[in-house]
Backbone bond lengths (Angstrom), bond angles and torsions (degrees), N, CA, C in turn:
res aa  C-N    CA-C-N  psi(-1)  N-CA   C-N-CA  omega(-1)  CA-C   N-CA-C  phi
1 M - - - 1.522 - - 1.577 110.86 -
2 L 1.420 113.57 -56.29 1.456 117.98 174.63 1.446 118.44 -61.54
3 E 1.313 110.57 -36.65 1.497 118.21 -173.59 1.542 112.97 -62.59
4 Q 1.384 116.40 -25.58 1.532 118.02 -178.65 1.405 109.46 -69.09
5 D 1.418 120.92 -17.12 1.546 120.27 177.62 1.376 118.42 -87.47
6 I 1.456 112.82 0.96 1.538 118.66 -171.39 1.636 106.50 -97.01
7 Q 1.338 115.52 122.56 1.357 118.14 179.29 1.487 116.97 -76.16
8 E 1.356 111.66 -35.87 1.500 122.07 178.15 1.463 114.32 -159.95
9 V 1.248 117.72 138.28 1.507 123.48 173.40 1.508 109.29 -81.61
10 L 1.294 111.42 119.22 1.492 115.40 -179.11 1.667 109.24 -85.94
11 F 1.358 113.89 -40.98 1.511 117.46 -175.49 1.521 103.44 -137.22
12 T 1.237 112.73 124.91 1.546 120.26 177.92 1.628 104.24 -73.88
13 E 1.378 117.88 170.28 1.311 127.71 172.13 1.533 109.77 -61.80
14 E 1.255 114.04 -40.04 1.532 113.33 178.69 1.547 116.38 -66.61
15 Q 1.368 111.91 -40.36 1.501 118.78 170.37 1.428 116.46 -54.10
16 L 1.412 109.61 -49.01 1.497 112.04 175.11 1.497 118.68 -59.85
17 K 1.312 114.02 -39.10 1.435 112.93 -178.26 1.481 113.27 -71.06
18 A 1.331 112.52 -36.83 1.506 117.41 178.47 1.673 111.64 -63.96
19 R 1.368 115.95 -41.43 1.419 119.86 174.89 1.511 117.09 -62.36
20 V 1.452 111.95 -44.89 1.392 116.57 178.91 1.609 108.48 -63.76
21 K 1.183 123.98 -35.62 1.502 121.38 175.10 1.557 112.76 -61.93
22 E 1.400 116.30 -39.28 1.351 123.35 176.86 1.462 115.23 -64.69
23 I 1.277 117.59 -40.93 1.551 121.15 171.95 1.540 109.67 -65.37
24 A 1.327 113.85 -42.23 1.551 110.31 174.00 1.394 117.35 -56.94
25 R 1.332 121.44 -39.32 1.519 122.80 177.41 1.480 105.75 -64.49
26 E 1.334 127.53 -45.46 1.361 130.88 -179.14 1.552 111.03 -53.83
27 I 1.378 112.65 -45.46 1.516 119.50 174.61 1.516 112.40 -60.04
28 E 1.222 115.12 -48.66 1.530 124.82 -175.18 1.535 102.33 -62.21
29 Q 1.194 121.80 -44.44 1.543 122.90 -179.68 1.530 110.29 -60.80
30 D 1.361 110.73 -43.92 1.571 115.24 -176.32 1.529 111.85 -73.36
31 Y 1.291 120.56 -27.39 1.357 124.22 -169.40 1.541 114.56 -119.25
32 R 1.333 116.55 17.60 1.423 118.58 -178.68 1.549 113.98 -48.49
33 G 1.195 118.62 136.59 1.418 121.96 -174.58 1.449 122.72 72.07
34 K 1.323 110.63 5.54 1.551 116.24 -176.75 1.461 110.30 -118.73
35 E 1.363 118.05 156.02 1.545 118.05 167.03 1.501 111.60 -98.37
36 I 1.291 112.18 136.66 1.430 118.90 -175.74 1.467 111.59 -111.22
37 M 1.416 120.60 156.47 1.414 125.17 166.08 1.304 111.75 -116.78
38 L 1.369 121.01 130.22 1.523 128.30 173.54 1.480 107.60 -98.87
39 I 1.351 111.90 133.92 1.415 118.09 178.80 1.543 103.28 -120.24
40 S 1.379 115.78 123.30 1.484 120.37 179.44 1.452 105.16 -94.20
41 V 1.313 114.72 138.68 1.453 122.09 170.97 1.442 109.02 -97.29
42 L 1.387 113.46 107.13 1.386 119.89 -169.33 1.576 114.32 -74.54
43 R 1.330 122.87 156.10 1.491 121.79 -1.37 1.546 110.64 -101.59
44 G 1.278 117.85 -14.57 1.470 120.10 -175.94 1.485 118.53 -54.48
45 S 1.319 117.80 -31.59 1.521 117.33 -172.11 1.390 111.70 -95.36
46 F 1.184 128.85 0.43 1.545 131.41 -175.51 1.536 106.10 -57.29
47 I 1.287 125.13 -49.47 1.338 122.08 -174.97 1.553 112.31 -67.37
48 F 1.371 114.59 -45.50 1.455 118.21 175.91 1.471 111.68 -60.93
49 M 1.392 120.84 -35.14 1.531 121.07 -177.21 1.561 102.99 -74.92
50 A 1.303 118.75 -38.50 1.529 114.25 178.08 1.383 117.27 -56.14
51 D 1.330 114.93 -40.61 1.498 126.30 -175.02 1.564 107.20 -74.74
52 L 1.338 115.08 -43.05 1.514 121.72 -177.65 1.588 109.35 -63.85
53 C 1.336 115.10 -48.30 1.475 115.62 -175.81 1.456 111.52 -65.55
54 R 1.298 118.55 -34.97 1.499 121.67 178.67 1.577 112.19 -68.67
55 A 1.425 112.93 -21.98 1.510 113.52 -179.11 1.538 107.56 -93.76
56 I 1.281 122.57 -7.12 1.483 125.91 -172.71 1.646 106.24 -88.75
57 D 1.372 113.81 118.27 1.404 113.88 172.44 1.455 117.82 -91.90
58 L 1.278 115.44 67.40 1.554 124.42 -173.46 1.481 106.02 -148.28
59 P 1.197 120.96 147.12 1.438 127.45 166.17 1.613 105.30 -52.51
60 C 1.342 117.44 120.75 1.441 120.06 171.74 1.475 116.86 -146.24
61 T 1.304 116.25 148.94 1.506 120.25 176.57 1.470 103.90 -112.49
62 L 1.364 115.18 170.73 1.438 123.25 -176.97 1.492 108.23 -132.99
63 D 1.311 108.06 151.51 1.656 115.64 173.47 1.414 102.46 -152.33
64 F 1.328 115.74 169.41 1.441 125.65 178.17 1.547 114.62 -138.48
65 M 1.306 109.93 143.86 1.423 118.54 173.48 1.631 111.27 -130.79
66 S 1.278 116.90 158.22 1.369 124.64 179.93 1.614 105.76 -136.62
67 V 1.235 110.18 125.05 1.498 118.93 176.01 1.613 110.72 -129.72
68 S 1.398 108.96 152.43 1.359 113.92 -179.06 1.555 108.67 -136.72
69 S 1.274 114.81 144.22 1.472 120.78 172.85 1.506 111.76 -132.08
70 Y 1.328 114.21 17.88 1.477 121.28 -177.30 1.600 111.18 -113.39
71 G 1.119 124.69 -22.31 1.467 128.17 -177.62 1.471 102.00 62.50
72 K 1.396 112.62 -125.56 1.426 120.52 -175.61 1.606 110.48 -106.96
73 G 1.452 111.09 4.87 1.512 110.21 177.44 1.547 110.09 -102.50
74 T 1.361 111.33 -172.43 1.390 117.21 -176.06 1.476 116.53 -106.82
75 T 1.494 115.54 0.96 1.402 119.53 171.23 1.502 108.32 -124.11
76 S 1.361 114.46 151.58 1.455 121.05 -174.97 1.502 113.58 -56.28
77 S 1.297 115.89 131.82 1.589 117.42 177.12 1.498 106.75 -83.80
78 G 1.318 120.18 -11.05 1.446 118.98 178.79 1.634 112.34 89.69
79 Q 1.426 109.41 -14.68 1.502 115.26 -178.73 1.493 102.33 -107.71
80 V 1.403 111.83 123.41 1.420 119.67 -178.89 1.448 109.62 -98.09
81 Q 1.333 117.88 138.29 1.414 124.64 -174.83 1.585 107.60 -133.14
82 I 1.434 114.57 135.40 1.341 117.29 -176.49 1.596 102.55 -87.72
83 T 1.239 120.03 122.74 1.488 127.71 177.97 1.418 111.87 -93.54
84 K 1.344 120.58 -25.50 1.428 124.88 179.82 1.595 108.13 -148.69
85 D 1.283 116.67 114.89 1.513 122.75 -172.24 1.501 105.32 -91.85
86 L 1.240 113.70 168.54 1.496 121.99 172.79 1.491 115.61 -58.44
87 S 1.314 113.56 149.45 1.474 116.35 173.08 1.528 117.02 -91.57
88 E 1.480 112.05 -18.07 1.435 122.29 -179.91 1.435 115.38 -114.95
89 D 1.305 118.46 153.52 1.381 127.29 177.59 1.611 106.99 -75.20
90 I 1.190 117.25 135.69 1.587 118.95 179.99 1.566 108.82 -105.30
91 T 1.095 126.90 -0.55 1.386 132.27 176.51 1.526 111.89 -42.78
92 G 1.202 120.63 125.58 1.567 119.47 179.51 1.486 116.04 66.02
93 R 1.360 121.18 6.32 1.421 121.42 -178.35 1.471 114.66 -100.59
94 H 1.269 123.25 161.97 1.415 130.40 176.49 1.585 107.08 -96.58
95 V 1.365 108.93 102.51 1.404 113.73 -176.37 1.465 117.87 -100.41
96 I 1.373 120.16 140.92 1.450 122.03 171.71 1.512 106.28 -121.32
97 V 1.319 120.14 113.83 1.470 123.01 170.29 1.512 110.65 -75.01
98 V 1.409 113.55 121.48 1.503 113.93 -177.45 1.646 105.82 -110.53
99 E 1.346 107.38 121.31 1.499 117.04 -173.59 1.624 103.75 -119.04
100 D 1.344 110.36 155.91 1.546 116.65 178.47 1.471 106.01 -86.28
101 I 1.353 125.27 -40.41 1.531 125.99 -175.13 1.507 108.24 -152.31
102 L 1.234 108.79 137.49 1.611 118.98 174.18 1.532 102.65 -112.16
103 D 1.309 111.83 118.10 1.521 116.28 169.59 1.451 115.25 -119.08
104 S 1.426 119.26 -86.67 1.490 121.22 179.20 1.571 113.78 -61.91
105 G 1.274 109.12 -37.42 1.447 116.73 -174.82 1.529 114.80 92.82
106 N 1.378 117.75 -11.19 1.334 118.71 -175.25 1.542 116.15 -57.87
107 T 1.416 115.83 -46.93 1.373 118.79 -176.81 1.515 110.31 -72.04
108 L 1.283 122.55 -41.40 1.475 129.80 -178.75 1.597 106.76 -62.77
109 S 1.332 116.94 -48.83 1.476 116.08 -179.37 1.499 113.74 -60.08
110 Y 1.382 122.35 -39.98 1.394 127.30 176.49 1.595 106.77 -63.15
111 L 1.396 116.29 -49.62 1.421 116.72 -175.58 1.458 116.19 -61.73
112 L 1.295 117.07 -38.28 1.503 120.83 -172.88 1.497 104.76 -75.35
113 K 1.348 118.18 -31.97 1.552 117.02 179.92 1.652 107.15 -68.09
114 I 1.289 114.04 -43.71 1.425 112.92 175.65 1.453 116.80 -62.64
115 L 1.393 120.89 -38.41 1.408 122.88 173.39 1.602 112.16 -63.34
116 Q 1.251 112.59 -40.05 1.520 115.60 -179.04 1.517 110.09 -60.36
117 H 1.300 118.19 -36.92 1.493 122.94 177.95 1.527 112.46 -64.45
118 R 1.311 119.29 -13.46 1.441 122.94 178.60 1.494 115.99 -94.84
119 H 1.378 110.67 11.93 1.478 119.92 171.98 1.527 123.08 62.32
120 P 1.402 116.45 40.49 1.566 115.69 176.23 1.503 107.83 -64.12
121 A 1.342 114.01 161.54 1.397 116.63 167.81 1.419 117.65 -64.77
122 S 1.436 116.45 -35.27 1.427 123.12 171.12 1.428 108.84 -155.24
123 I 1.272 118.79 159.30 1.448 124.75 175.23 1.455 116.62 -145.75
124 R 1.251 114.02 128.29 1.550 121.00 -168.61 1.652 101.20 -135.18
125 L 1.419 108.55 151.84 1.468 116.55 171.26 1.475 110.09 -107.87
126 C 1.339 109.63 140.53 1.429 123.19 172.22 1.510 112.15 -124.03
127 T 1.260 120.25 113.68 1.455 123.24 -178.59 1.584 113.52 -121.08
128 L 1.225 113.43 134.57 1.484 118.02 -177.95 1.569 106.48 -67.14
129 L 1.351 118.04 -49.28 1.444 119.42 -172.29 1.570 105.82 -126.42
130 D 1.413 114.29 138.23 1.463 123.10 -179.82 1.524 105.77 -120.22
131 K 1.285 116.30 124.20 1.548 122.79 171.16 1.516 107.43 -112.55
132 P 1.326 117.97 77.89 1.522 119.46 -178.78 1.537 110.92 -64.82
133 D 1.314 125.24 -20.90 1.416 117.73 174.03 1.497 119.46 -67.93
134 R 1.310 116.40 -10.42 1.452 121.24 176.98 1.487 115.82 -102.37
135 R 1.424 116.90 2.83 1.408 121.49 -169.76 1.506 112.19 -69.70
136 V 1.273 125.40 131.36 1.448 123.95 178.19 1.607 105.17 -118.75
137 K 1.355 118.27 -27.14 1.353 125.57 179.36 1.438 112.21 -118.17
138 P 1.370 121.28 131.03 1.482 122.43 -175.58 1.519 109.78 -70.84
139 V 1.338 112.63 133.35 1.550 119.77 178.74 1.544 105.32 -139.07
140 E 1.290 115.77 130.39 1.491 119.54 -176.07 1.540 102.46 -87.88
141 V 1.276 111.99 129.54 1.523 119.39 -178.88 1.697 100.79 -111.27
142 H 1.305 109.10 130.30 1.478 114.47 174.47 1.506 114.70 -98.68
143 Y 1.331 115.88 -32.28 1.410 119.98 177.46 1.490 107.98 -135.51
144 S 1.361 113.67 128.27 1.369 120.92 -172.46 1.544 112.92 -131.01
145 G 1.324 123.44 129.78 1.464 122.71 -178.27 1.524 108.52 -73.44
146 F 1.382 108.19 -70.29 1.502 115.56 -174.81 1.513 104.97 -136.34
147 T 1.380 111.48 153.01 1.536 118.31 159.64 1.464 111.11 -98.28
148 I 1.353 113.52 137.78 1.446 118.54 -168.65 1.562 108.14 -126.24
149 P 1.366 114.94 158.87 1.479 113.75 175.51 1.606 108.24 -81.79
150 D 1.300 115.61 170.58 1.371 122.22 176.69 1.448 114.87 -68.23
151 A 1.381 121.38 72.88 1.368 128.35 177.15 1.543 111.99 -128.20
152 F 1.326 113.66 157.61 1.478 119.11 179.70 1.540 105.80 -80.71
153 V 1.368 117.51 119.75 1.477 120.41 -175.24 1.519 108.11 -121.95
154 V 1.372 117.56 148.24 1.387 127.78 166.39 1.454 118.25 -136.32
155 G 1.283 113.81 175.07 1.475 117.22 -177.33 1.501 112.77 105.95
156 Y 1.339 117.65 158.62 1.466 123.07 175.98 1.502 110.35 51.60
157 G 1.330 112.76 39.14 1.511 117.41 175.57 1.588 113.07 109.51
158 L 1.257 112.75 -32.19 1.465 118.37 -178.43 1.537 111.61 -74.11
159 D 1.294 121.36 141.69 1.568 121.34 -173.14 1.464 109.08 -132.36
160 Y 1.370 107.48 168.17 1.472 123.54 164.62 1.525 102.62 -133.55
161 A 1.352 111.53 121.53 1.580 119.84 -179.48 1.424 109.44 48.66
162 E 1.409 114.86 39.92 1.535 122.94 177.05 1.529 113.53 67.56
163 K 1.298 124.63 13.65 1.252 127.89 172.71 1.516 111.25 -108.47
164 Y 1.394 114.74 163.66 1.417 121.55 174.09 1.502 112.80 87.86
165 R 1.261 120.82 -17.15 1.529 123.08 -177.29 1.538 111.25 -54.16
166 N 1.179 120.86 -30.94 1.532 125.88 -171.63 1.603 109.65 -87.04
167 L 1.332 117.34 0.41 1.512 111.64 173.52 1.496 109.51 -73.81
168 P 1.341 117.72 140.50 1.479 120.51 -174.15 1.543 115.65 -79.61
169 Y 1.409 112.90 -3.36 1.489 119.29 -179.12 1.449 105.54 -123.76
170 I 1.388 118.08 173.11 1.527 127.84 169.66 1.444 112.34 -98.24
171 G 1.235 124.72 120.38 1.354 124.72 179.19 1.552 115.32 -132.47
172 I 1.303 116.36 159.55 1.542 118.63 175.40 1.515 114.10 -92.72
173 V 1.245 110.18 124.58 1.532 117.23 -175.15 1.528 110.88 -69.93
174 K 1.266 118.46 137.59 1.529 126.03 173.45 1.562 104.97 -53.60
175 P 1.379 118.86 129.07 1.401 122.06 174.60 1.587 115.25 -51.11
176 E 1.256 117.78 -36.54 1.527 118.73 179.53 1.557 111.95 -66.14
177 V 1.319 121.02 -18.28 1.439 125.35 172.54 1.401 111.70 -61.22
178 Y 1.239 116.92 -50.65 1.555 121.55 -169.12 1.488 113.01 -113.95
179 G 1.393 118.08 11.75 1.407 118.63 176.06 1.393 114.83 83.63
180 G 1.363 120.70 14.26 1.462 120.56 -175.13 1.468 117.52 -85.05
């Protein structure tokens, strides 16, 4: 039923699994001998982070944040609000923020500044998808899964109207589905 709304599959389940393992190896190399803390930016990154943490062969802890820049509307208000904060203190810890998609950079720029003020030992960003064509604020990405075109994508945790998160691949939604 959901698959009929997909115009094109960008990344298959197999491609996603392979890339997640590659990112895990990069993180292991960078943090050899250290404990890391992965922070998922909810909701879109939860599947990616679950697969990523299982692929990393290092001691790691997990936490979750939720932020919104949309309020009750469908376009970004530009004001970022933390709707669920971390449960753990990050002072002195090696933090990797795990995000599903980086586009404008507004939300992540704000979030990374807030986390930096909490004095982690280090902080890096890991994003599954990067849309550099939409960037309006510079954000340094340390680990990136795939660079994608400016298209509306769903699956593997990403949604449209809270649907499609459960697709095992990432696909482009047909424009008629979202009014594009």
